[in-house]
mmCIF file of the N, C-alpha and C atoms, coordinates in Angstrom:
data_MODEL
# 
_entry.id   MODEL 
# 
loop_
_atom_site.group_PDB 
_atom_site.id 
_atom_site.type_symbol 
_atom_site.label_atom_id 
_atom_site.label_alt_id 
_atom_site.label_comp_id 
_atom_site.label_asym_id 
_atom_site.label_entity_id 
_atom_site.label_seq_id 
_atom_site.pdbx_PDB_ins_code 
_atom_site.Cartn_x 
_atom_site.Cartn_y 
_atom_site.Cartn_z 
_atom_site.occupancy 
_atom_site.B_iso_or_equiv 
_atom_site.pdbx_formal_charge 
_atom_site.auth_seq_id 
_atom_site.auth_comp_id 
_atom_site.auth_asym_id 
_atom_site.auth_atom_id 
_atom_site.pdbx_PDB_model_num 
ATOM 1   N N  . MET A 1 1  ? 10.673  10.373  5.680   1.00 0.00 ? 1  MET A N  1 
ATOM 2   C CA . MET A 1 1  ? 9.786   11.503  4.989   1.00 0.00 ? 1  MET A CA 1 
ATOM 3   C C  . MET A 1 1  ? 8.536   11.177  5.780   1.00 0.00 ? 1  MET A C  1 
ATOM 4   N N  . SER A 1 2  ? 7.658   12.195  6.398   1.00 0.00 ? 2  SER A N  1 
ATOM 5   C CA . SER A 1 2  ? 6.571   11.735  6.724   1.00 0.00 ? 2  SER A CA 1 
ATOM 6   C C  . SER A 1 2  ? 5.498   12.856  6.318   1.00 0.00 ? 2  SER A C  1 
ATOM 7   N N  . SER A 1 3  ? 4.369   12.999  6.610   1.00 0.00 ? 3  SER A N  1 
ATOM 8   C CA . SER A 1 3  ? 3.599   14.024  6.196   1.00 0.00 ? 3  SER A CA 1 
ATOM 9   C C  . SER A 1 3  ? 2.215   13.971  7.477   1.00 0.00 ? 3  SER A C  1 
ATOM 10  N N  . ASN A 1 4  ? 2.027   15.447  7.726   1.00 0.00 ? 4  ASN A N  1 
ATOM 11  C CA . ASN A 1 4  ? 0.994   15.725  8.555   1.00 0.00 ? 4  ASN A CA 1 
ATOM 12  C C  . ASN A 1 4  ? -0.509  15.389  8.070   1.00 0.00 ? 4  ASN A C  1 
ATOM 13  N N  . LYS A 1 5  ? -0.515  15.408  6.823   1.00 0.00 ? 5  LYS A N  1 
ATOM 14  C CA . LYS A 1 5  ? -1.886  15.497  6.009   1.00 0.00 ? 5  LYS A CA 1 
ATOM 15  C C  . LYS A 1 5  ? -2.393  13.794  6.139   1.00 0.00 ? 5  LYS A C  1 
ATOM 16  N N  . ASN A 1 6  ? -3.711  13.617  6.298   1.00 0.00 ? 6  ASN A N  1 
ATOM 17  C CA . ASN A 1 6  ? -4.442  12.357  6.580   1.00 0.00 ? 6  ASN A CA 1 
ATOM 18  C C  . ASN A 1 6  ? -4.768  12.298  5.079   1.00 0.00 ? 6  ASN A C  1 
ATOM 19  N N  . TRP A 1 7  ? -4.377  11.303  4.482   1.00 0.00 ? 7  TRP A N  1 
ATOM 20  C CA . TRP A 1 7  ? -4.613  10.640  3.136   1.00 0.00 ? 7  TRP A CA 1 
ATOM 21  C C  . TRP A 1 7  ? -6.027  9.637   3.056   1.00 0.00 ? 7  TRP A C  1 
ATOM 22  N N  . VAL A 1 8  ? -6.604  9.873   2.240   1.00 0.00 ? 8  VAL A N  1 
ATOM 23  C CA . VAL A 1 8  ? -8.208  8.879   1.919   1.00 0.00 ? 8  VAL A CA 1 
ATOM 24  C C  . VAL A 1 8  ? -7.577  7.764   1.090   1.00 0.00 ? 8  VAL A C  1 
ATOM 25  N N  . LEU A 1 9  ? -8.035  6.373   1.832   1.00 0.00 ? 9  LEU A N  1 
ATOM 26  C CA . LEU A 1 9  ? -7.689  5.334   1.261   1.00 0.00 ? 9  LEU A CA 1 
ATOM 27  C C  . LEU A 1 9  ? -8.923  4.943   0.347   1.00 0.00 ? 9  LEU A C  1 
ATOM 28  N N  . GLN A 1 10 ? -8.593  4.740   -1.217  1.00 0.00 ? 10 GLN A N  1 
ATOM 29  C CA . GLN A 1 10 ? -9.677  3.741   -2.003  1.00 0.00 ? 10 GLN A CA 1 
ATOM 30  C C  . GLN A 1 10 ? -8.822  2.616   -2.381  1.00 0.00 ? 10 GLN A C  1 
ATOM 31  N N  . ILE A 1 11 ? -9.505  1.438   -1.965  1.00 0.00 ? 11 ILE A N  1 
ATOM 32  C CA . ILE A 1 11 ? -9.098  -0.049  -2.462  1.00 0.00 ? 11 ILE A CA 1 
ATOM 33  C C  . ILE A 1 11 ? -9.685  -0.462  -3.683  1.00 0.00 ? 11 ILE A C  1 
ATOM 34  N N  . ASP A 1 12 ? -9.055  -0.789  -4.689  1.00 0.00 ? 12 ASP A N  1 
ATOM 35  C CA . ASP A 1 12 ? -9.707  -1.340  -5.577  1.00 0.00 ? 12 ASP A CA 1 
ATOM 36  C C  . ASP A 1 12 ? -10.282 -2.469  -5.326  1.00 0.00 ? 12 ASP A C  1 
ATOM 37  N N  . PRO A 1 13 ? -11.460 -3.029  -6.171  1.00 0.00 ? 13 PRO A N  1 
ATOM 38  C CA . PRO A 1 13 ? -11.907 -4.234  -5.778  1.00 0.00 ? 13 PRO A CA 1 
ATOM 39  C C  . PRO A 1 13 ? -11.157 -5.609  -6.199  1.00 0.00 ? 13 PRO A C  1 
ATOM 40  N N  . ALA A 1 14 ? -10.176 -5.254  -7.083  1.00 0.00 ? 14 ALA A N  1 
ATOM 41  C CA . ALA A 1 14 ? -9.162  -6.499  -7.314  1.00 0.00 ? 14 ALA A CA 1 
ATOM 42  C C  . ALA A 1 14 ? -8.233  -6.923  -6.037  1.00 0.00 ? 14 ALA A C  1 
ATOM 43  N N  . VAL A 1 15 ? -8.288  -5.883  -5.146  1.00 0.00 ? 15 VAL A N  1 
ATOM 44  C CA . VAL A 1 15 ? -7.064  -6.363  -4.079  1.00 0.00 ? 15 VAL A CA 1 
ATOM 45  C C  . VAL A 1 15 ? -7.723  -7.046  -3.200  1.00 0.00 ? 15 VAL A C  1 
ATOM 46  N N  . TYR A 1 16 ? -9.211  -7.107  -2.828  1.00 0.00 ? 16 TYR A N  1 
ATOM 47  C CA . TYR A 1 16 ? -9.738  -8.039  -2.152  1.00 0.00 ? 16 TYR A CA 1 
ATOM 48  C C  . TYR A 1 16 ? -9.906  -9.473  -2.719  1.00 0.00 ? 16 TYR A C  1 
ATOM 49  N N  . LYS A 1 17 ? -10.134 -9.485  -3.962  1.00 0.00 ? 17 LYS A N  1 
ATOM 50  C CA . LYS A 1 17 ? -10.080 -10.489 -5.046  1.00 0.00 ? 17 LYS A CA 1 
ATOM 51  C C  . LYS A 1 17 ? -8.634  -11.242 -4.420  1.00 0.00 ? 17 LYS A C  1 
ATOM 52  N N  . PHE A 1 18 ? -7.628  -10.788 -4.862  1.00 0.00 ? 18 PHE A N  1 
ATOM 53  C CA . PHE A 1 18 ? -6.096  -11.110 -4.494  1.00 0.00 ? 18 PHE A CA 1 
ATOM 54  C C  . PHE A 1 18 ? -6.174  -11.739 -3.116  1.00 0.00 ? 18 PHE A C  1 
ATOM 55  N N  . LEU A 1 19 ? -6.525  -10.933 -2.198  1.00 0.00 ? 19 LEU A N  1 
ATOM 56  C CA . LEU A 1 19 ? -6.366  -11.271 -0.874  1.00 0.00 ? 19 LEU A CA 1 
ATOM 57  C C  . LEU A 1 19 ? -7.031  -12.392 -0.240  1.00 0.00 ? 19 LEU A C  1 
ATOM 58  N N  . SER A 1 20 ? -7.948  -12.620 -1.371  1.00 0.00 ? 20 SER A N  1 
ATOM 59  C CA . SER A 1 20 ? -8.746  -14.021 -0.852  1.00 0.00 ? 20 SER A CA 1 
ATOM 60  C C  . SER A 1 20 ? -8.190  -15.051 -1.510  1.00 0.00 ? 20 SER A C  1 
ATOM 61  N N  . ARG A 1 21 ? -7.205  -14.958 -2.344  1.00 0.00 ? 21 ARG A N  1 
ATOM 62  C CA . ARG A 1 21 ? -6.460  -16.091 -2.819  1.00 0.00 ? 21 ARG A CA 1 
ATOM 63  C C  . ARG A 1 21 ? -5.277  -16.425 -2.475  1.00 0.00 ? 21 ARG A C  1 
ATOM 64  N N  . ILE A 1 22 ? -4.759  -15.775 -1.357  1.00 0.00 ? 22 ILE A N  1 
ATOM 65  C CA . ILE A 1 22 ? -3.509  -16.098 -0.860  1.00 0.00 ? 22 ILE A CA 1 
ATOM 66  C C  . ILE A 1 22 ? -3.382  -16.617 0.988   1.00 0.00 ? 22 ILE A C  1 
ATOM 67  N N  . SER A 1 23 ? -2.796  -16.944 1.336   1.00 0.00 ? 23 SER A N  1 
ATOM 68  C CA . SER A 1 23 ? -2.966  -17.481 2.706   1.00 0.00 ? 23 SER A CA 1 
ATOM 69  C C  . SER A 1 23 ? -3.706  -16.373 3.690   1.00 0.00 ? 23 SER A C  1 
ATOM 70  N N  . ARG A 1 24 ? -4.396  -16.735 4.677   1.00 0.00 ? 24 ARG A N  1 
ATOM 71  C CA . ARG A 1 24 ? -4.835  -15.795 5.665   1.00 0.00 ? 24 ARG A CA 1 
ATOM 72  C C  . ARG A 1 24 ? -3.714  -15.235 6.496   1.00 0.00 ? 24 ARG A C  1 
ATOM 73  N N  . LYS A 1 25 ? -2.589  -15.723 6.546   1.00 0.00 ? 25 LYS A N  1 
ATOM 74  C CA . LYS A 1 25 ? -1.636  -15.092 7.572   1.00 0.00 ? 25 LYS A CA 1 
ATOM 75  C C  . LYS A 1 25 ? -1.144  -14.081 6.331   1.00 0.00 ? 25 LYS A C  1 
ATOM 76  N N  . GLU A 1 26 ? -0.714  -14.169 5.215   1.00 0.00 ? 26 GLU A N  1 
ATOM 77  C CA . GLU A 1 26 ? -0.422  -12.912 4.489   1.00 0.00 ? 26 GLU A CA 1 
ATOM 78  C C  . GLU A 1 26 ? -1.345  -12.448 4.067   1.00 0.00 ? 26 GLU A C  1 
ATOM 79  N N  . SER A 1 27 ? -2.440  -12.513 3.738   1.00 0.00 ? 27 SER A N  1 
ATOM 80  C CA . SER A 1 27 ? -3.439  -11.270 3.692   1.00 0.00 ? 27 SER A CA 1 
ATOM 81  C C  . SER A 1 27 ? -3.761  -10.725 4.586   1.00 0.00 ? 27 SER A C  1 
ATOM 82  N N  . ALA A 1 28 ? -4.027  -11.082 6.022   1.00 0.00 ? 28 ALA A N  1 
ATOM 83  C CA . ALA A 1 28 ? -3.852  -10.264 7.087   1.00 0.00 ? 28 ALA A CA 1 
ATOM 84  C C  . ALA A 1 28 ? -2.578  -9.239  7.345   1.00 0.00 ? 28 ALA A C  1 
ATOM 85  N N  . ARG A 1 29 ? -1.530  -9.684  7.137   1.00 0.00 ? 29 ARG A N  1 
ATOM 86  C CA . ARG A 1 29 ? -0.339  -8.919  7.150   1.00 0.00 ? 29 ARG A CA 1 
ATOM 87  C C  . ARG A 1 29 ? -0.308  -7.766  6.165   1.00 0.00 ? 29 ARG A C  1 
ATOM 88  N N  . LEU A 1 30 ? -1.151  -8.314  4.840   1.00 0.00 ? 30 LEU A N  1 
ATOM 89  C CA . LEU A 1 30 ? -0.787  -6.940  3.730   1.00 0.00 ? 30 LEU A CA 1 
ATOM 90  C C  . LEU A 1 30 ? -2.268  -6.244  3.987   1.00 0.00 ? 30 LEU A C  1 
ATOM 91  N N  . LEU A 1 31 ? -3.221  -6.561  4.382   1.00 0.00 ? 31 LEU A N  1 
ATOM 92  C CA . LEU A 1 31 ? -4.279  -5.706  4.883   1.00 0.00 ? 31 LEU A CA 1 
ATOM 93  C C  . LEU A 1 31 ? -4.096  -4.949  5.841   1.00 0.00 ? 31 LEU A C  1 
ATOM 94  N N  . ALA A 1 32 ? -3.360  -5.368  6.917   1.00 0.00 ? 32 ALA A N  1 
ATOM 95  C CA . ALA A 1 32 ? -2.860  -4.417  8.326   1.00 0.00 ? 32 ALA A CA 1 
ATOM 96  C C  . ALA A 1 32 ? -2.051  -3.319  7.800   1.00 0.00 ? 32 ALA A C  1 
ATOM 97  N N  . VAL A 1 33 ? -1.084  -3.330  6.423   1.00 0.00 ? 33 VAL A N  1 
ATOM 98  C CA . VAL A 1 33 ? -0.324  -2.372  6.210   1.00 0.00 ? 33 VAL A CA 1 
ATOM 99  C C  . VAL A 1 33 ? -1.106  -1.529  5.255   1.00 0.00 ? 33 VAL A C  1 
ATOM 100 N N  . ILE A 1 34 ? -1.897  -1.917  4.739   1.00 0.00 ? 34 ILE A N  1 
ATOM 101 C CA . ILE A 1 34 ? -2.813  -0.924  3.590   1.00 0.00 ? 34 ILE A CA 1 
ATOM 102 C C  . ILE A 1 34 ? -3.566  -0.257  4.538   1.00 0.00 ? 34 ILE A C  1 
ATOM 103 N N  . GLN A 1 35 ? -4.147  -0.735  5.605   1.00 0.00 ? 35 GLN A N  1 
ATOM 104 C CA . GLN A 1 35 ? -5.064  0.094   6.432   1.00 0.00 ? 35 GLN A CA 1 
ATOM 105 C C  . GLN A 1 35 ? -4.364  1.056   7.241   1.00 0.00 ? 35 GLN A C  1 
ATOM 106 N N  . LYS A 1 36 ? -2.930  1.083   7.167   1.00 0.00 ? 36 LYS A N  1 
ATOM 107 C CA . LYS A 1 36 ? -2.083  1.970   8.032   1.00 0.00 ? 36 LYS A CA 1 
ATOM 108 C C  . LYS A 1 36 ? -1.619  3.178   6.786   1.00 0.00 ? 36 LYS A C  1 
ATOM 109 N N  . LEU A 1 37 ? -1.942  2.836   5.668   1.00 0.00 ? 37 LEU A N  1 
ATOM 110 C CA . LEU A 1 37 ? -1.144  3.890   4.464   1.00 0.00 ? 37 LEU A CA 1 
ATOM 111 C C  . LEU A 1 37 ? -1.853  5.412   4.933   1.00 0.00 ? 37 LEU A C  1 
ATOM 112 N N  . PRO A 1 38 ? -3.157  5.490   5.015   1.00 0.00 ? 38 PRO A N  1 
ATOM 113 C CA . PRO A 1 38 ? -3.659  6.988   5.232   1.00 0.00 ? 38 PRO A CA 1 
ATOM 114 C C  . PRO A 1 38 ? -2.986  7.534   6.113   1.00 0.00 ? 38 PRO A C  1 
ATOM 115 N N  . GLU A 1 39 ? -2.254  6.748   7.521   1.00 0.00 ? 39 GLU A N  1 
ATOM 116 C CA . GLU A 1 39 ? -1.630  7.727   8.560   1.00 0.00 ? 39 GLU A CA 1 
ATOM 117 C C  . GLU A 1 39 ? -0.120  7.818   8.125   1.00 0.00 ? 39 GLU A C  1 
ATOM 118 N N  . ASP A 1 40 ? 0.427   7.187   7.417   1.00 0.00 ? 40 ASP A N  1 
ATOM 119 C CA . ASP A 1 40 ? 1.727   7.551   6.996   1.00 0.00 ? 40 ASP A CA 1 
ATOM 120 C C  . ASP A 1 40 ? 2.011   6.824   5.597   1.00 0.00 ? 40 ASP A C  1 
ATOM 121 N N  . PRO A 1 41 ? 1.650   7.648   4.544   1.00 0.00 ? 41 PRO A N  1 
ATOM 122 C CA . PRO A 1 41 ? 2.192   6.558   3.224   1.00 0.00 ? 41 PRO A CA 1 
ATOM 123 C C  . PRO A 1 41 ? 3.540   6.397   2.808   1.00 0.00 ? 41 PRO A C  1 
ATOM 124 N N  . PHE A 1 42 ? 4.405   7.271   3.669   1.00 0.00 ? 42 PHE A N  1 
ATOM 125 C CA . PHE A 1 42 ? 5.854   7.116   3.478   1.00 0.00 ? 42 PHE A CA 1 
ATOM 126 C C  . PHE A 1 42 ? 6.818   6.355   4.628   1.00 0.00 ? 42 PHE A C  1 
ATOM 127 N N  . ALA A 1 43 ? 5.754   5.672   5.061   1.00 0.00 ? 43 ALA A N  1 
ATOM 128 C CA . ALA A 1 43 ? 6.655   4.486   6.286   1.00 0.00 ? 43 ALA A CA 1 
ATOM 129 C C  . ALA A 1 43 ? 6.885   3.416   5.626   1.00 0.00 ? 43 ALA A C  1 
ATOM 130 N N  . GLY A 1 44 ? 8.109   2.670   5.889   1.00 0.00 ? 44 GLY A N  1 
ATOM 131 C CA . GLY A 1 44 ? 8.246   1.347   5.409   1.00 0.00 ? 44 GLY A CA 1 
ATOM 132 C C  . GLY A 1 44 ? 9.160   1.506   4.289   1.00 0.00 ? 44 GLY A C  1 
ATOM 133 N N  . ASP A 1 45 ? 9.459   0.366   3.603   1.00 0.00 ? 45 ASP A N  1 
ATOM 134 C CA . ASP A 1 45 ? 10.283  0.129   2.493   1.00 0.00 ? 45 ASP A CA 1 
ATOM 135 C C  . ASP A 1 45 ? 9.513   0.629   0.944   1.00 0.00 ? 45 ASP A C  1 
ATOM 136 N N  . ILE A 1 46 ? 9.586   1.740   0.831   1.00 0.00 ? 46 ILE A N  1 
ATOM 137 C CA . ILE A 1 46 ? 8.762   2.631   -0.308  1.00 0.00 ? 46 ILE A CA 1 
ATOM 138 C C  . ILE A 1 46 ? 9.767   3.122   -1.234  1.00 0.00 ? 46 ILE A C  1 
ATOM 139 N N  . GLN A 1 47 ? 9.322   3.209   -2.502  1.00 0.00 ? 47 GLN A N  1 
ATOM 140 C CA . GLN A 1 47 ? 10.011  3.922   -3.655  1.00 0.00 ? 47 GLN A CA 1 
ATOM 141 C C  . GLN A 1 47 ? 9.299   4.565   -4.167  1.00 0.00 ? 47 GLN A C  1 
ATOM 142 N N  . LYS A 1 48 ? 9.564   5.791   -4.841  1.00 0.00 ? 48 LYS A N  1 
ATOM 143 C CA . LYS A 1 48 ? 8.739   6.141   -6.087  1.00 0.00 ? 48 LYS A CA 1 
ATOM 144 C C  . LYS A 1 48 ? 8.820   5.660   -7.244  1.00 0.00 ? 48 LYS A C  1 
ATOM 145 N N  . MET A 1 49 ? 7.793   5.339   -7.986  1.00 0.00 ? 49 MET A N  1 
ATOM 146 C CA . MET A 1 49 ? 8.111   4.699   -9.311  1.00 0.00 ? 49 MET A CA 1 
ATOM 147 C C  . MET A 1 49 ? 8.231   5.496   -10.462 1.00 0.00 ? 49 MET A C  1 
ATOM 148 N N  . LYS A 1 50 ? 9.517   5.130   -11.076 1.00 0.00 ? 50 LYS A N  1 
ATOM 149 C CA . LYS A 1 50 ? 10.264  5.800   -12.200 1.00 0.00 ? 50 LYS A CA 1 
ATOM 150 C C  . LYS A 1 50 ? 9.248   6.000   -12.988 1.00 0.00 ? 50 LYS A C  1 
ATOM 151 N N  . GLY A 1 51 ? 9.296   7.432   -13.871 1.00 0.00 ? 51 GLY A N  1 
ATOM 152 C CA . GLY A 1 51 ? 8.468   7.899   -14.614 1.00 0.00 ? 51 GLY A CA 1 
ATOM 153 C C  . GLY A 1 51 ? 6.941   8.386   -14.476 1.00 0.00 ? 51 GLY A C  1 
ATOM 154 N N  . GLU A 1 52 ? 6.249   8.170   -13.243 1.00 0.00 ? 52 GLU A N  1 
ATOM 155 C CA . GLU A 1 52 ? 5.152   8.718   -12.660 1.00 0.00 ? 52 GLU A CA 1 
ATOM 156 C C  . GLU A 1 52 ? 5.355   9.728   -11.499 1.00 0.00 ? 52 GLU A C  1 
ATOM 157 N N  . ASP A 1 53 ? 4.288   10.372  -11.643 1.00 0.00 ? 53 ASP A N  1 
ATOM 158 C CA . ASP A 1 53 ? 4.215   11.640  -10.614 1.00 0.00 ? 53 ASP A CA 1 
ATOM 159 C C  . ASP A 1 53 ? 4.026   11.482  -9.479  1.00 0.00 ? 53 ASP A C  1 
ATOM 160 N N  . SER A 1 54 ? 3.076   10.832  -9.230  1.00 0.00 ? 54 SER A N  1 
ATOM 161 C CA . SER A 1 54 ? 2.588   10.479  -7.682  1.00 0.00 ? 54 SER A CA 1 
ATOM 162 C C  . SER A 1 54 ? 2.366   9.102   -7.422  1.00 0.00 ? 54 SER A C  1 
ATOM 163 N N  . VAL A 1 55 ? 2.956   8.116   -8.063  1.00 0.00 ? 55 VAL A N  1 
ATOM 164 C CA . VAL A 1 55 ? 2.787   6.661   -7.826  1.00 0.00 ? 55 VAL A CA 1 
ATOM 165 C C  . VAL A 1 55 ? 4.034   6.158   -6.659  1.00 0.00 ? 55 VAL A C  1 
ATOM 166 N N  . TRP A 1 56 ? 4.008   5.204   -5.860  1.00 0.00 ? 56 TRP A N  1 
ATOM 167 C CA . TRP A 1 56 ? 4.857   4.781   -4.876  1.00 0.00 ? 56 TRP A CA 1 
ATOM 168 C C  . TRP A 1 56 ? 4.614   3.353   -4.839  1.00 0.00 ? 56 TRP A C  1 
ATOM 169 N N  . ARG A 1 57 ? 5.514   2.613   -4.273  1.00 0.00 ? 57 ARG A N  1 
ATOM 170 C CA . ARG A 1 57 ? 5.330   1.209   -4.231  1.00 0.00 ? 57 ARG A CA 1 
ATOM 171 C C  . ARG A 1 57 ? 5.814   0.933   -2.875  1.00 0.00 ? 57 ARG A C  1 
ATOM 172 N N  . ARG A 1 58 ? 5.083   0.039   -2.087  1.00 0.00 ? 58 ARG A N  1 
ATOM 173 C CA . ARG A 1 58 ? 5.744   -0.360  -0.708  1.00 0.00 ? 58 ARG A CA 1 
ATOM 174 C C  . ARG A 1 58 ? 6.013   -1.845  -0.910  1.00 0.00 ? 58 ARG A C  1 
ATOM 175 N N  . ARG A 1 59 ? 7.211   -2.294  -0.497  1.00 0.00 ? 59 ARG A N  1 
ATOM 176 C CA . ARG A 1 59 ? 7.480   -3.901  -0.607  1.00 0.00 ? 59 ARG A CA 1 
ATOM 177 C C  . ARG A 1 59 ? 7.131   -4.370  1.010   1.00 0.00 ? 59 ARG A C  1 
ATOM 178 N N  . ILE A 1 60 ? 6.374   -5.547  0.985   1.00 0.00 ? 60 ILE A N  1 
ATOM 179 C CA . ILE A 1 60 ? 6.022   -6.325  2.261   1.00 0.00 ? 60 ILE A CA 1 
ATOM 180 C C  . ILE A 1 60 ? 6.412   -7.750  1.746   1.00 0.00 ? 60 ILE A C  1 
ATOM 181 N N  . GLY A 1 61 ? 7.472   -8.291  2.382   1.00 0.00 ? 61 GLY A N  1 
ATOM 182 C CA . GLY A 1 61 ? 8.097   -9.366  1.617   1.00 0.00 ? 61 GLY A CA 1 
ATOM 183 C C  . GLY A 1 61 ? 8.118   -9.504  0.476   1.00 0.00 ? 61 GLY A C  1 
ATOM 184 N N  . SER A 1 62 ? 7.524   -10.543 -0.284  1.00 0.00 ? 62 SER A N  1 
ATOM 185 C CA . SER A 1 62 ? 7.548   -10.920 -1.936  1.00 0.00 ? 62 SER A CA 1 
ATOM 186 C C  . SER A 1 62 ? 6.415   -9.935  -2.509  1.00 0.00 ? 62 SER A C  1 
ATOM 187 N N  . PHE A 1 63 ? 5.580   -9.391  -1.887  1.00 0.00 ? 63 PHE A N  1 
ATOM 188 C CA . PHE A 1 63 ? 4.608   -8.492  -2.102  1.00 0.00 ? 63 PHE A CA 1 
ATOM 189 C C  . PHE A 1 63 ? 4.841   -7.137  -2.531  1.00 0.00 ? 63 PHE A C  1 
ATOM 190 N N  . ARG A 1 64 ? 4.179   -6.366  -3.260  1.00 0.00 ? 64 ARG A N  1 
ATOM 191 C CA . ARG A 1 64 ? 4.440   -4.943  -3.626  1.00 0.00 ? 64 ARG A CA 1 
ATOM 192 C C  . ARG A 1 64 ? 2.872   -4.423  -3.781  1.00 0.00 ? 64 ARG A C  1 
ATOM 193 N N  . ILE A 1 65 ? 2.890   -3.559  -2.839  1.00 0.00 ? 65 ILE A N  1 
ATOM 194 C CA . ILE A 1 65 ? 1.659   -2.343  -2.816  1.00 0.00 ? 65 ILE A CA 1 
ATOM 195 C C  . ILE A 1 65 ? 2.007   -1.337  -3.619  1.00 0.00 ? 65 ILE A C  1 
ATOM 196 N N  . ARG A 1 66 ? 1.113   -0.930  -4.800  1.00 0.00 ? 66 ARG A N  1 
ATOM 197 C CA . ARG A 1 66 ? 1.452   0.237   -5.664  1.00 0.00 ? 66 ARG A CA 1 
ATOM 198 C C  . ARG A 1 66 ? 0.205   0.756   -5.060  1.00 0.00 ? 66 ARG A C  1 
ATOM 199 N N  . TYR A 1 67 ? 0.595   2.224   -4.822  1.00 0.00 ? 67 TYR A N  1 
ATOM 200 C CA . TYR A 1 67 ? -0.365  3.218   -4.619  1.00 0.00 ? 67 TYR A CA 1 
ATOM 201 C C  . TYR A 1 67 ? -0.304  4.648   -5.013  1.00 0.00 ? 67 TYR A C  1 
ATOM 202 N N  . ASP A 1 68 ? -1.283  5.406   -5.441  1.00 0.00 ? 68 ASP A N  1 
ATOM 203 C CA . ASP A 1 68 ? -0.954  6.671   -5.893  1.00 0.00 ? 68 ASP A CA 1 
ATOM 204 C C  . ASP A 1 68 ? -1.558  7.922   -5.013  1.00 0.00 ? 68 ASP A C  1 
ATOM 205 N N  . LEU A 1 69 ? -0.596  8.803   -4.615  1.00 0.00 ? 69 LEU A N  1 
ATOM 206 C CA . LEU A 1 69 ? -1.074  9.816   -3.626  1.00 0.00 ? 69 LEU A CA 1 
ATOM 207 C C  . LEU A 1 69 ? -1.232  11.055  -4.339  1.00 0.00 ? 69 LEU A C  1 
ATOM 208 N N  . ILE A 1 70 ? -2.752  11.588  -4.334  1.00 0.00 ? 70 ILE A N  1 
ATOM 209 C CA . ILE A 1 70 ? -3.266  12.534  -4.986  1.00 0.00 ? 70 ILE A CA 1 
ATOM 210 C C  . ILE A 1 70 ? -3.594  13.625  -4.100  1.00 0.00 ? 70 ILE A C  1 
# 
């Protein structure tokens, strides 16, 4: 599934706080994926969250990124 629409990325400040608590290698990996989300939010290992209209999650190793498509 792909989209031609360019999405706007808004990152919660808690994300930066979390990234500062994990290793630099892992935080760089997660941040790279987060920054690519506006280009194609349907790329990678994603699943629609059950019971939610526009909420998705993307798995990166043992981490999960939860995001809303509005």
